[in-house]
N, C-alpha and C positions, 0 to 999 in steps of 0.2 A: 170045671166051668167051661162052657163053650164061649163063643165070641161075646165080648161086651161091645155094644155099638155106641160110638161117640159121635154125636152130631155137632159139628163145628170144629174147624181147624185153627182156632185162635189160640191165645196163650193158655187159657184154661184147658181146652180140649187136647192140645198137643202135650202139655205137661201131664195130664191124666194118662194119655197113651204111654208116655215114657215110664211113669210110675207103675202102671199095670204090667207093662212088658218086663220091667225089672223084677216084679214079684211073680212072674211066670203066669200071668193071666192074659190069655189071648184077647185081642181087641181089634176093631176096625174103626177108622175115622172117615166120616162122611161129611163132605164140604160142598156148599152150593157153588162157590166160584170155580170156574174152569182152570184157573192158574193161580198159584200162590205167588204174590209179588210183594216186594218190600215197601209197603205203603205206610203213610202216617208221618208222624213227627217224633217228638221225644217221649220217653217214659223213664221213671225212676224205679229201680229194683231195691227195695229196702232190705235190711238185714234178715228179716224173717223169710222173705222170698228167696234171697240169695242162699240162705242156709239149706233150703230145699233144692234149689237148682244146683248147688254145690254137691249135695247128696246124690244127685243124678249125674254127676261128672261133667257138668256144663260150665263150671266157673272159669277154667282156663280159656275157653273159646270166647266167653263173654268179656273177660278182662282184657283180652287181646285187642278188642275194638272199642270198648266203652271207656268212659271217664270215671275213675273212682272218686266219688264225691267226698270232699274233705270237711265241708262245713255248710251250714245254712245261716244266712244273714237276713235280718229284717230291717227295712228302712221305711220312712214315711215318704209321701209323694214329693217332698222337697229334697230328697236324697240324704236325709239325716239318719245316722245309724241308731238303731234301737236295741238290737239283741243279736247275739251270735251263739251258736252251739256247734260243737264238733259232730261229725256224722260217721257212721260205719266203724271201720277199724280205727279211725282217728279218734273215736269216742270210746274205744275199749271193747268193741264187739269182736267176736271171732270172725264174723262174716262181714264182707264189705258192703257198702251201698254203691250201686253202679247207676250212672246216668247213661242211657243208650238210646239210639234211634229205634223206634218201635219196629221198623222194617228189618233192622239188623237182628233184633231179638226174634222176630217171627221166623226169619230164614234160618237162623241157627237151630231153633226148635224143630222146624219142618224138616231140614236136612238130617237132623239127628234121628227123627222118627223114621224117615226113609231108610237110613242106614241100619238102624237097630231092628225095626219091625219088618222092613221090606216095602218097596213101593206098591206092591199089590195089596197092602193092607190099608191104603189110602184111596178113597173114591172121590175124585174131584168132579165138579160139574153136576152134582146130584143134589137136588133140592127136596127137602122133606115136605111131603104133602100132609101126611098124618101117620100116627103110630097106633098100632093095635096090640093088645097083650092078652095072653091067656095063661093057663096054669103052668105052662112049660117054657114060655118065652115071649119075645116081642117081635112084631113084624113091622118093618118100615116100608111105607108106600112112597115112592120117589118119582121125580120127573127130571129129565135132562134140562139143565138150566138154559142151554142155548136154544134148543128146539122146542122146549115145553112139552115134549112127548113123554109119556110114562115109560119107565124102565123097570126091569125085573125087581121085585121087592127084595129086601135083605132081612134075614132072620138071625136073631141072637138071643142070648139069655136075658140081658137087661139093656136098657137104653139110658144114656146120660146126655141130657140136653145142655150143650155148651155153645148154643147158637146165639148168644148175645142179647142185647136189650130188646130186640124185636123178635125174640125167640118164638119159633113156630110151636115148639112143644109147650112152652109156657102158655101160649094163647089157647092151645088145645085143652090144657088142664084148668085154665082160668079164663074161659071165653068172654066173660062179662067185665074183665078188668079195665079195659080201655087203654088209652095212650099213656106213655110216660108223663110224669108231672113236671112242668117247667118251673124253675126256681125264681124266675124274674131276672136271672143273670145270663148274659150271653158271652160267649168266649170266642176268641180268634186265636189260632195256634199257627206257629210258623217256625222256620229255621233260617238262620242267616250266618254266612261266613264272616267272622269278625276277629279282631285281635283278642287274645286272652285277657281277662280282667281279674282283679284281686288275686287269688291263689292259682287261677287257671283251672280250678276244680271246685268253685263255689256256686252254691245255689242261692239265688237272691229273690226275696219276696218284697215288693214295695207297693206303697199306697194302700188304698182300700176301695171297696166296690162303689161307694157313693161318689168318689172322685176318680175312679179307675184304679185297677190293680194289675201289676205285672209279676209274673214268675219267670225267671231266666236261669238257664244252666247249660253248660257245654255237654255234648252227647257223643262226640267222637274224639278219640285220643289223638289220632294223627293230625298234624298241622299241614296246611297246604304250602305251596311255594312261597307265599307271602307271610308265612308264620301265623295263619289264622286258624281258629277252631270253628267247628260247626256248633252254633249256639241255638238251643231251643228256647222259644219264648211262648208264653200264654198271656194274652190280654183279656181282662174281664171287666165288664161294665154292667150296671143295672140297665135293663132295657125291656120294653114290652114287645119288641120286634125281634124275630128270630126265624131261621130257616129250620127245616125238618131235621130230626136228629140222625144225620148221616155223617159218620166220621170223616168221609172224604168229600164233604160239601165244600166247594171252593168259596173263599171269602174275599172281600174287597177292602183294601187299605183305607179307603175314604170313609168307610162305615164306622171306623173306630179311632183312626189316627188323630183327629182333632182333640181328643181327650188327652193324648200323650205327647203332643207336638213339642211341649216345652220341657220334657223330661230328659234334660241333658246335664249330667252331673260330672264332677271332676273325675270320678272313678269309673264312669261308664256312660256312654251316649245311648241311653235306652231308646230314644226316638229314632236314632240312626239305625238301630237294629231292626225296628219295625219297617222303616222306609226301604231297607235293602234286602228284604226277605226274598228267599228263593221260591217259597211257596207259602200261601196263606189258606188255612182251612177254618171254616166257621162251624161252631157247634154250640147248641144251647145247653146250659147246665141243667140236666134232668136226672131224675131217679124214679124209683117206684117204692111204694110202701112195702115194708117187710111182709112176706107171706106167712100164713099159719103153718104151712107145710110145703116141702118141695117134692117129697117122695110119694108116689102113688103106685103101690104094687111093685112092678119091675121097672118103673120109670122114675127118674129123678132129674133135678136141675143142678147146674154148677156155674160158678162165675157170674157174669153179668146177666145170664138168663135167670139166675136165682136171686141175685141181690144187687141190681144196678145201683150205683151210688154216685154222689157228686165227686168229681175228680179232684178232691182236696186231700192233702196229706200223702199224695203219691201212692195210693193204697189199693186201688181197684184191682190191678193185675196181681198184686201180692195176695189179696184175699182169694182170688181164683186159684192161685198156686197152693195156698193152704187147703182149699177145698180138695184139690186133686190128691194131696198127700193123705188127708183124712179118709176120703172115699176109698182110695186104694188099700189103705190099712184095714178098713172094715171088711172089704171084699176078701182080702187075704185071710183074715181071721175066720171068715165063713167057710173057706175051703171049698169042698165039693158039695156043701150043704145048700140049703135054701138061701138065695141071695137077698130075698125081700127083707128079712130082719137086719141085714147089713146096711141096706139103703135107709131103713128107719133109724139105725144107730148113727149113720153119717148125718142125717137130717137133724137129729137131736143134738149132735155135737156142734155143727157148723151154723145152723139156722139162727140160734140165739146170739152167737158170737158176731155174725155178720150184721144182724139187725141192729146191734149196738153201734157198729161202725156207720151204718146208713144214717141212723138218727143223730149220731155225734157229728157227722159231716154236715148235717143241716144246721146245727146250732153252735157247736164249739170245736171246730177243727183246729189244727195247730196254727193256721194263719189267723186265728182269732186274736192273736197278739197284735196284728195290724189293726184290727177293729178297735181294740182297746186304746191303742195309741191315737188313732184317728178321732174317736169319740171323746176321749179325755182332753184332747188339745183343740177340738173343734176344727180339725184339719189344718191348723196353723203351725208354723215352726215352733220348736221348743228350745229353751236354753239348755236344760239338762234332762236327759231321759229319766233320771232318778226322781225328778220332781213330778213325773207323769205316771210312771209305773215302776215298781221295784223289780230288780233282777230275780228275786225269789218268786215273785208272782208269775213272771214269764217262764221261768224254769218249771214251775208247777203246772202251768197250762200245757207246756210241751210234753212233760213226762206223763201227764194224765192221758193225753191222746195216745201216746205210745202203749200204755197199758191196755187201753180200750182196743187198739188195733192189733195187739199181740206182738209188738216188737220192742218192748222194754227189755233191758239187759237181763233182768231177773228171770223173766219168762223164757227167753231164748236159751239161757244157760241150762235150763232144766230139760230142754228138748233133746232127744237122742235120735239118730238116724233110723228110718223105718227099716226094720230087719227084712232081708230077702227071704 
């Protein structure tokens, strides 16, 4: 097989490039931005994603900087404890769950691609205008991102669109689809240097959307001179006002802080975290309806370009990583033969699986435990959580989501590394 063309140097695109390289399949990465920089805030790498990144030899580099998540804890808006479960290796998985700055993950992936594939296999500052295919390959028509001028086209055997929720390739394949669908929930994300709380490796979910919801977890292992960690937080509220879906849209504290100003508990000053943020980004919770197909001849979609989902359950990046593994495996099986059936097989494997996650994230994600506590108490404090919801019911909700998303222990134990 000649070059596989990958449009998009995000988590999905770079992981795909590393898997293809490992399997001996040549590829090129085309990215619109002129420079890859460590942008964004926090992200969680669940055991199913870490199993694949470990298979690619990236676990030591990730563990050196990330926080290995020990547990997830659920609280109501009054700071009352509802539920706890161990996570990653602390829950008996072979692979860890890591909380990391998205920029750190991005740069580790990017530098690894540069080292293994060579810098000449990455084309930065090249924006996809359109793709054309024929019986022997795909031609990409590109423009210089800075000048807007056309540049020489690139030719390859197949094209993988990893260019995110505003995918140019997806729009070409589905020109009448329209904009992403807003959920009615707006989010603000940020990072704050603060003293470690609970175990120092705890993910906390608190409140619920009708009264405000917070997700908080540390994302860098090293402490500063004052003994503080870098803490990632996400604030969510129901709102009919939101900015465009740009992950780097700057947010304003005054737009959401009044909802959380009294969230100061014995175990954590949540309001203080928000007030002292280094950066605040605003992003609407959006997704798209599942597509009937991703693959059209020699072109296919992957990651957010294929299945953008609500960022619940820390699972969007994980599903992109699983896409990369599956696609690489099918292309390897095709060998020197026609790659079109391999793209169809990838589509048949991953499209139904991710559609379930998209729809589950809308209705019953793992943080639905918070919804149940809030609704059953009317948002008021409780005397005993057992009088509100049973431990067994909360465990069942959590385990059910893990099975849907593909990171329950049983499913992961059956997966073997992708053979070279």
